[in-house]
Every structure is written in C-alpha cells, then in structure tokens.
C-alpha positions as CSV (number, residue, x, y, z in Angstrom):
1,M,4.2,-44.2,39.8
2,S,4.2,-41.2,37.5
3,N,0.9,-39.7,36.6
4,K,2.3,-38.2,33.4
5,R,0.6,-39.2,30.1
6,D,2.6,-41.2,27.6
7,Y,4.6,-38.8,25.4
8,Y,3.6,-40.5,22.2
9,E,-0.1,-40.2,23.3
10,V,0.4,-36.5,24.1
11,L,1.6,-35.8,20.6
12,G,-0.7,-38.3,18.9
13,V,2.0,-40.2,17.1
14,G,3.1,-43.8,17.1
15,K,6.3,-45.1,18.6
16,S,7.8,-45.6,15.1
17,A,7.2,-41.9,14.2
18,G,10.3,-40.1,12.8
19,K,11.5,-36.6,13.7
20,D,9.5,-34.9,10.9
21,E,6.3,-36.5,12.0
22,I,7.0,-35.6,15.7
23,K,7.8,-32.0,14.7
24,K,4.7,-31.7,12.7
25,A,2.5,-33.0,15.5
26,Y,4.2,-30.8,18.1
27,R,3.9,-27.7,15.9
28,K,0.2,-28.2,15.5
29,L,-0.4,-28.5,19.3
30,A,1.9,-25.6,20.1
31,M,0.1,-23.3,17.7
32,K,-3.2,-24.3,19.2
33,Y,-2.2,-24.0,22.9
34,H,0.5,-21.3,22.9
35,P,0.0,-18.9,25.8
36,D,0.1,-15.9,23.5
37,R,-2.9,-17.3,21.7
38,N,-4.7,-18.3,24.9
39,P,-4.1,-15.5,27.5
40,D,-5.1,-16.3,31.1
41,N,-6.0,-19.8,30.1
42,A,-4.3,-22.2,32.6
43,E,-5.5,-25.3,30.9
44,A,-4.1,-24.3,27.5
45,E,-0.8,-23.4,29.1
46,A,-0.6,-26.8,30.8
47,K,-1.2,-28.5,27.5
48,F,1.4,-26.4,25.8
49,K,4.0,-27.3,28.4
50,E,3.0,-31.0,28.2
51,A,3.4,-31.1,24.4
52,S,6.7,-29.2,24.6
53,E,8.1,-31.6,27.2
54,A,7.0,-34.6,25.1
55,A,8.6,-33.1,22.0
56,E,11.8,-32.2,23.7
57,V,12.3,-35.8,24.8
58,L,11.2,-37.5,21.6
59,L,13.3,-35.2,19.4
60,D,16.5,-36.0,21.4
61,E,17.9,-39.4,20.3
62,D,19.4,-40.2,23.6
63,K,16.4,-39.2,25.7
64,K,14.1,-41.0,23.3
65,R,16.1,-44.2,23.6
66,R,16.0,-44.1,27.4
67,Y,12.3,-43.1,27.4
68,D,11.5,-46.0,25.1
69,Q,13.4,-48.4,27.4
70,F,12.5,-47.1,30.9
71,G,9.5,-44.7,30.4
72,H,9.4,-41.5,32.3
73,A,11.9,-42.8,34.9
74,G,14.4,-43.1,32.1
75,V,14.5,-39.4,31.5
76,N,14.2,-38.6,35.2
77,G,12.3,-35.3,34.8
78,Q,14.6,-34.0,32.0
79,G,11.8,-33.1,29.7
80,G,10.3,-29.7,29.5
81,F,11.8,-26.2,29.4
82,G,15.1,-25.6,31.1
83,G,15.9,-29.3,31.3
84,G,19.5,-28.7,30.4
85,A,22.1,-26.2,31.5
86,G,23.1,-25.0,28.1
87,G,20.2,-22.5,27.5
88,F,18.9,-22.4,24.0
89,G,21.3,-24.9,22.6
90,D,19.8,-27.7,24.7
91,F,16.5,-27.3,22.9
92,G,18.0,-28.7,19.7
93,D,15.3,-29.3,17.0
94,L,12.7,-27.9,19.4
95,G,14.3,-24.5,19.2
96,D,13.8,-24.3,15.4
97,I,10.2,-25.2,15.8
98,F,9.7,-22.4,18.4
99,G,11.2,-20.0,15.9
100,D,8.8,-21.2,13.2
101,I,5.8,-20.9,15.5
102,F,6.8,-17.4,16.7
103,G,7.3,-16.3,13.1
104,D,3.9,-17.5,12.0
105,M,2.2,-15.8,15.0
106,M,3.9,-12.5,14.1
107,G,2.8,-12.8,10.5
108,G,6.2,-13.7,9.1
109,G,5.4,-17.2,7.8
110,R,9.1,-18.0,7.5
111,G,10.6,-21.1,9.1
112,R,13.5,-20.6,11.5
113,G,15.5,-23.4,9.9
114,R,15.8,-21.6,6.6
115,R,18.5,-19.1,5.6
116,R,17.7,-15.6,4.6
117,S,18.3,-14.3,1.1
118,S,21.9,-13.2,0.9
119,G,20.9,-9.8,-0.5
120,R,18.9,-6.9,0.9
121,P,15.9,-5.6,-1.0
122,G,16.0,-2.1,-2.5
123,N,13.9,0.7,-1.1
124,D,10.7,1.8,-2.8
125,L,10.9,5.4,-4.1
126,Q,8.2,8.0,-4.7
127,M,8.1,11.2,-6.8
128,G,5.5,13.6,-8.2
129,V,4.9,14.2,-11.9
130,R,2.9,17.2,-13.1
131,V,0.5,16.8,-16.0
132,T,-1.9,19.2,-17.7
133,F,-5.6,18.9,-17.4
134,E,-5.8,17.6,-20.9
135,E,-3.0,15.0,-20.4
136,A,-4.9,13.6,-17.4
137,A,-8.1,13.5,-19.4
138,F,-6.7,11.9,-22.5
139,G,-3.6,10.2,-21.3
140,A,0.0,10.9,-22.3
141,K,3.6,9.7,-22.2
142,K,6.0,11.7,-20.0
143,K,9.8,11.5,-19.7
144,I,11.0,11.6,-16.1
145,K,14.5,11.6,-14.5
146,V,15.0,9.4,-11.4
147,S,17.9,9.4,-9.0
148,R,18.2,5.9,-7.6
149,L,20.7,3.5,-6.1
150,A,21.9,1.2,-9.0
151,E,24.5,-1.5,-9.3
152,C,28.0,-0.2,-8.7
153,G,29.9,-0.1,-11.9
154,T,33.2,-0.7,-10.2
155,C,32.5,-3.9,-8.4
156,N,29.5,-5.0,-10.5
157,G,27.3,-5.1,-7.4
158,S,29.5,-7.5,-5.4
159,G,30.5,-4.8,-2.9
160,G,34.1,-6.2,-2.8
161,K,37.2,-4.6,-4.1
162,D,38.3,-6.0,-7.5
163,G,35.1,-8.1,-7.6
164,S,36.0,-10.1,-4.5
165,K,33.1,-12.2,-3.1
166,P,31.5,-11.7,0.4
167,T,32.1,-14.2,3.2
168,T,29.6,-15.8,5.5
169,C,28.9,-13.8,8.7
170,D,30.5,-15.5,11.7
171,M,27.9,-14.2,14.1
172,C,24.8,-15.6,12.6
173,N,26.4,-18.2,10.4
174,G,24.7,-16.8,7.3
175,H,21.2,-16.9,8.7
176,G,20.9,-13.1,8.8
177,E,19.4,-13.2,12.3
178,V,20.3,-14.2,15.8
179,R,18.0,-15.9,18.4
180,R,17.6,-15.6,22.1
181,Q,15.3,-17.4,24.5
182,Q,12.4,-15.6,26.1
183,G,10.2,-17.7,28.3
184,F,8.5,-20.5,26.4
185,F,9.8,-19.5,23.0
186,T,12.7,-17.8,21.1
187,V,12.9,-14.4,19.6
188,A,14.7,-13.8,16.3
189,S,16.2,-10.4,15.5
190,T,18.3,-9.0,12.7
191,C,22.0,-9.8,13.0
192,P,23.8,-6.6,14.2
193,K,27.0,-7.5,12.5
194,C,25.9,-8.2,8.9
195,Q,22.6,-6.2,9.2
196,G,20.6,-9.2,8.1
197,S,22.4,-10.0,4.9
198,G,24.1,-13.1,6.3
199,Q,27.4,-12.0,4.6
200,M,30.3,-9.8,5.3
201,I,32.5,-7.8,2.9
202,S,36.1,-8.2,4.2
203,N,37.7,-6.0,1.4
204,P,35.1,-3.4,0.4
205,C,34.9,-1.6,-2.9
206,G,36.3,1.9,-2.8
207,T,33.4,3.4,-4.9
208,C,30.4,2.0,-3.1
209,H,32.1,1.2,0.2
210,G,30.8,-2.4,0.3
211,D,27.2,-1.7,-0.5
212,G,27.3,-2.8,-4.1
213,R,25.3,0.2,-5.2
214,Q,25.9,3.8,-6.1
215,K,23.7,6.8,-6.9
216,K,22.8,7.2,-10.5
217,Q,20.3,9.2,-12.5
218,S,18.2,7.4,-15.1
219,E,15.5,8.5,-17.6
220,L,12.2,6.7,-17.8
221,E,9.1,7.0,-19.9
222,V,5.9,6.9,-17.9
223,T,2.5,6.2,-19.5
224,I,-0.2,8.4,-18.0
225,P,-3.5,6.6,-18.4
226,A,-6.5,8.5,-19.6
227,G,-8.8,9.5,-16.7
228,I,-6.3,9.5,-13.9
229,D,-7.0,12.0,-11.1
230,H,-5.0,14.3,-8.9
231,G,-3.2,12.5,-6.1
232,Q,-3.5,9.0,-7.7
233,R,-0.4,6.8,-7.9
234,L,1.2,4.8,-10.6
235,K,3.5,1.8,-9.7
236,L,6.6,1.1,-11.8
237,S,7.8,-2.3,-10.6
238,N,11.5,-2.8,-10.0
239,E,12.3,0.9,-10.8
240,G,13.2,1.8,-7.2
241,D,16.5,1.4,-5.6
242,S,18.4,-1.7,-6.7
243,G,18.7,-4.5,-4.2
244,A,22.1,-5.0,-2.4
245,Q,24.2,-8.1,-3.2
246,G,21.5,-9.7,-5.3
247,G,18.4,-8.7,-3.3
248,P,15.2,-7.7,-5.2
249,D,14.8,-4.2,-6.6
250,G,12.3,-1.7,-5.0
251,D,9.4,-0.1,-6.9
252,L,8.9,3.5,-8.0
253,Y,5.6,5.2,-7.2
254,I,4.5,8.2,-9.4
255,V,2.1,10.6,-7.7
256,I,0.0,12.5,-10.3
257,Q,-0.3,16.3,-9.8
258,I,-2.7,18.0,-12.3
259,D,-2.3,21.6,-13.2
260,E,-5.3,23.9,-12.9
261,H,-7.2,24.7,-16.1
262,E,-8.2,28.2,-17.1
263,I,-11.8,27.2,-17.7
264,F,-12.5,23.7,-16.6
265,N,-12.8,22.1,-13.1
266,R,-13.2,18.4,-12.4
267,D,-15.6,16.4,-10.3
268,G,-14.7,12.7,-10.8
269,F,-15.0,12.2,-14.5
270,D,-17.3,15.2,-15.1
271,V,-16.0,18.5,-16.4
272,L,-17.6,21.6,-14.8
273,Y,-17.5,25.2,-15.9
274,T,-19.5,28.5,-15.8
275,L,-21.0,29.7,-19.1
276,P,-21.7,33.5,-19.1
277,I,-24.6,34.6,-21.3
278,S,-26.2,38.0,-21.9
279,F,-29.5,39.2,-20.5
280,S,-31.1,39.2,-24.0
281,Q,-29.8,35.6,-24.7
282,A,-31.3,34.4,-21.4
283,A,-34.6,36.2,-22.0
284,L,-35.1,35.4,-25.7
285,G,-33.1,32.2,-26.0
286,A,-30.1,31.6,-28.3
287,E,-27.8,29.1,-29.8
288,V,-24.3,29.6,-28.5
289,E,-20.9,28.0,-29.1
290,V,-19.4,26.4,-25.9
291,P,-16.1,24.7,-25.2
292,T,-15.6,21.0,-24.3
293,L,-12.5,18.8,-24.0
294,D,-13.3,17.5,-27.5
295,G,-13.6,21.0,-29.0
296,K,-16.4,23.5,-29.5
297,V,-20.1,22.5,-29.8
298,M,-23.3,24.4,-30.3
299,V,-25.8,24.5,-27.4
300,N,-29.4,25.8,-27.4
301,I,-30.2,28.2,-24.6
302,P,-34.0,28.1,-23.9
303,A,-35.9,31.4,-23.7
304,G,-36.3,32.4,-20.0
305,T,-33.2,30.7,-18.8
306,Q,-32.3,31.7,-15.2
307,S,-28.9,32.3,-13.8
308,G,-27.6,29.2,-12.0
309,K,-29.4,26.8,-14.3
310,K,-27.2,23.7,-15.2
311,M,-27.0,22.1,-18.5
312,R,-25.5,18.6,-19.1
313,L,-23.7,17.5,-22.2
314,R,-23.6,13.7,-22.1
315,G,-20.3,12.0,-22.8
316,K,-18.3,15.3,-23.1
317,G,-16.4,14.8,-19.9
318,I,-13.3,12.8,-19.0
319,Q,-12.7,9.3,-20.3
320,K,-13.1,6.8,-17.4
321,L,-10.1,4.8,-16.4
322,G,-10.1,1.6,-18.4
323,G,-11.8,3.2,-21.3
324,Y,-15.4,2.3,-20.3
325,G,-17.3,5.4,-21.3
326,A,-16.8,9.1,-20.3
327,G,-18.2,11.6,-17.9
328,D,-20.3,14.6,-18.8
329,A,-19.7,18.3,-19.3
330,I,-21.9,20.3,-16.9
331,L,-22.4,24.0,-17.7
332,S,-23.6,26.4,-15.0
333,I,-25.4,29.3,-16.6
334,H,-24.5,32.8,-15.4
335,V,-26.6,35.7,-16.7
336,E,-24.4,38.7,-16.9
337,T,-25.6,42.2,-15.9
338,P,-24.1,44.9,-18.2
339,T,-21.9,47.4,-16.4
340,K,-21.6,50.1,-19.0
341,L,-24.8,51.2,-20.9
342,S,-25.3,53.6,-23.8
343,S,-28.1,56.2,-23.5
344,E,-30.2,54.2,-25.9
345,Q,-29.7,51.0,-23.9
346,K,-30.7,52.8,-20.7
347,D,-33.9,54.1,-22.3
348,L,-34.8,50.6,-23.5
349,L,-34.2,49.2,-20.0
350,E,-36.2,51.9,-18.3
351,Q,-39.1,51.1,-20.6
352,L,-38.7,47.4,-19.8
353,A,-38.6,48.2,-16.1
354,L,-42.0,50.1,-16.4
355,H,-43.4,47.1,-18.2
356,D,-42.0,44.7,-15.5
357,E,-44.1,46.3,-12.7
358,S,-47.3,45.0,-14.1
359,S,-45.9,42.0,-16.0
360,K,-46.2,38.4,-15.1
361,S,-43.0,37.5,-16.9
362,N,-40.9,37.4,-13.7
363,P,-42.6,34.7,-11.6
364,M,-39.8,34.3,-9.1
365,S,-39.7,38.0,-8.2
366,R,-43.5,38.2,-8.1
367,G,-43.7,35.2,-5.8
368,F,-41.0,36.5,-3.5
369,F,-42.5,39.9,-3.0
370,D,-46.0,38.4,-2.4
371,K,-44.5,36.4,0.4
372,V,-42.8,39.5,1.8
373,K,-46.2,41.3,1.9
374,D,-47.8,38.4,3.7
375,L,-45.0,38.3,6.2
376,F,-45.3,42.0,7.3
377,Q,-49.1,42.4,7.2
C-alpha cells in the first residue's frame, strides 16, 4: 500500500477543483518551500517535491482521470520531476508556473505565460548643462541640443522596407524569451534570434536597417529650478532614445554644472565671501556697502572688529528648492594691512605703535604675550 499522501490533500484543494485553483494552490506551496528559499532544509525540499508531484498529476487531464479512478496506482509513479521522456514539454502547465515562480524570486514579477511587449524600450540618456551662479540661484530656462535615436522617417518606426510589418519570431513564438530546464525549475533567457522583441524584420528598411530608429538632433528648453546645486540631476521623461517598434521611450537626465563666481562661494543655500576692510574701518567702525545676490546693501562694521569675524545677513542667500525661504549671506571680515605708506602715514603709525606698548586696546596681543612670559619663566 502506498504511503503517499492524497494529492488533493497535499495541495489543499477539493476533488472538484479546476486548473486555476490547482495552479494557485501549487504556486503558494512552491513559493513557500522552494529550495532556493530554504537552503539546506531537507524537510522543505521534500514538501516542495511532494507538492510538485501532486500538481503535475492533477494538471494533466489524463493522469488526473486515472488518479481519480485508481489512486496512486493509476499513475504508477509518473508524478514528480522527470516523469516523462520529453524534458520540459512534459511539464505542461506546471512549466509555466515554474517560470512564474522563478521570475518572482528574481524580482521580475512577470508571469511566464504572458507575452513580452513587441517593442524594446529606448535607452536613458545623460548630458551636462552649464549654468551661471546666478542662474542656479534664481532659476532659468536653457536651450539645449540633444542627439538621440528617434523614429525613422523612412519606415515610420516599423523597421520594414516600404512600411512592411514585422513577423512573429519562430524561435520563441513571439514570447521574446526561451526557456530551459535546470533542476527543479526552468530558466528564462532573452531570445537570441529576435533579441527579446518577439518579432523579426524579414525585409529591413534601408535607412535604419530594421531598427525603426535613426539618429536625430532636437532642441529642448529646460527649466532650471531656483536653488539647484552643482551635480544635481533633472529628469526629462520620455526625452531619451525612442523605443524600438513601439517600445517605451527612455528618459533624459540633465546634470547641472555651475560656473565659479568671481566673488561668491556656496555652502548649501548660504552664500559665502570675504569682505576686505581697512585698518581704520576695523578700529573705528564704519558703514560699508557690500554685495549680495539681490544687489548692494549697507552693513555696519562695529568698532574694534577683528580679522576673521563673520557677519550673517539673513535671507540674502540662495532660494531653497521649492521656494520655502532662502539661505543667508555670510561675510568673513579681512582687515587689510597697507603695503605702500606715505611719510605722513608712517609717522602716524609709529606714534600709534608707541602708544600700543602701554595701551590696553589690544587685548588679544596682550593676553598672548602674557602667556609667553609665563611659559618661559
């Protein structure tokens, strides 16, 4: 007496279950117990084989009829992998389910019983676009020229001479892929004859040689958003290479390249630059005119300002992407030392130097030299 479980029990279906219900039940078990998902798990492998054997019998009308009438003896051990001599063809509906399972595990999510699209998708393209510092800060519109594969003007994209239509590939029967058995499942690969399109061009167009596309140059207007930074990309959907024989178009990616500015540098949405001031302005204080992206503004320099001090002008930086506020302008003060002095200027500075020796007006210098004395005593 056979110790095999009832095939209907194995799959969890009733005897009146149709093919769709049997396929669905088997697919659920196969996904759960497939050896690739359960490495080195003998129990899972046994359950996978058991479910596959049950499905192979119940999905074959002749085997199912004999099983329903005589039980396991009616199929005489014909269930399971390799039950027939014909290789993949003997799996019938089970082979399609294997392909579906394999596709899901590989992340494809495409059923093996479905045909591919007749066309091939176009390639994505990428190109750099140079913009000025101000254009990146405020936004701009730029005209660009793109060389891309577009629909052939001779055959109107059909790929055939005089507009003739393609025929179904006789190797893959239009599926765009061929299958071969590997162990417990089947592996699908791109058809080598039609390169995955599922179709063949018997009389190719003389211009595009059957591809349905030819190189063309087109002009596009690109909107540069305010606040974009160097190296960021813009995506222009469907502006890449055209798809072949009805396939979807690729996308065009624009890589932003910002020219250097004579004065300004950038840190995120903040604008940075060095503001030179004279010794007298730093010592006495002054009101000076400084540049910003919005134009010149007046800034008050406090008396006693030291070189390296930073001043922040709120909201005078670069507009943030999306228009929600703006960064700041950050000024780094640099107190300049004059390189050419008149005799009168030299006399004044010498008098100031004599005064500095006993003055408390240079706290940083005084503190530094006090520490030096303590260090070498």
